[in-house]
C-alpha positions in Angstrom: 0.0 0.0 0.0 1.4 3.4 -0.9 1.0 6.5 1.2 -2.0 7.7 -0.8 -5.6 7.6 0.4 -6.3 3.9 1.1 -9.9 4.3 -0.1 -8.7 4.9 -3.7 -6.5 1.7 -3.8 -8.7 -1.3 -3.0 -12.3 -2.2 -2.4 -11.8 -5.7 -1.0 -12.0 -6.2 2.7 -8.7 -7.2 4.2 -10.4 -9.4 6.7 -13.2 -11.3 4.9 -12.3 -10.6 1.3 -15.7 -9.5 0.2 -15.8 -6.7 -2.4 -18.3 -4.1 -1.3 -18.6 -0.6 0.1 -15.8 -0.2 2.6 -14.3 1.8 5.4 -10.8 2.4 6.7 -9.8 0.4 9.7 -6.8 0.9 12.0 -5.0 -2.4 12.4 -3.7 -1.3 15.8 -6.6 0.6 17.3 -6.1 4.3 18.1 -7.4 3.5 21.6 -4.4 1.2 22.0 -1.7 3.5 20.7 -2.1 2.9 17.0 -1.2 5.7 14.7 -4.0 7.7 13.2 -2.0 8.9 10.3 0.4 6.1 9.5 -0.6 4.5 6.2 0.7 1.1 7.3 -1.8 1.1 10.2 -4.8 1.4 7.8 -6.5 -1.3 5.8 -9.7 -1.5 3.8 -12.5 -3.2 5.7 -16.1 -3.8 5.0 -18.5 -2.1 7.4 -19.5 -5.4 9.2 -15.9 -6.4 9.8 -14.9 -2.9 10.9 -17.8 -2.8 13.4 -17.1 -6.3 14.6 -13.4 -5.6 15.1 -14.1 -2.4 17.0 -11.1 -1.5 19.2 -9.7 -5.1 19.2 -6.2 -5.6 17.9 -5.8 -8.1 15.0 -4.9 -11.1 17.2 -7.9 -10.6 19.5 -10.2 -10.1 16.5 -9.0 -13.4 15.0 -10.1 -15.2 18.2 -13.7 -13.9 18.0 -16.6 -16.0 16.8 -17.2 -13.4 14.1 -13.8 -14.0 12.6 -14.2 -17.8 12.7 -17.6 -17.7 11.0 -17.2 -14.9 8.5 -13.5 -14.4 7.8 -11.7 -17.6 8.3 -14.4 -19.7 6.6 -14.4 -17.5 3.5 -10.7 -17.9 3.2 -10.9 -21.7 3.8 -13.5 -22.1 1.0 -11.5 -19.9 -1.4 -14.1 -17.1 -1.5 -11.4 -14.5 -1.1 -9.9 -13.2 -4.3 
């Protein structure tokens, strides 16, 4: 990812792989010291994944039921491009 606006680069959710309307998500939440401006702390996420992740860091998010049902299963079945 370059330093440009992340919204212009991709429209595929980094978590579940669905292509849809999207939002920017901070990989390391701002509430836990993540940078607000660093381009390498931002990814494209669909709204459901962004809301489900909330202020969890990526490792905690991967332990949630949401991740197991929506994200990991889509990756397992090859539904992610």
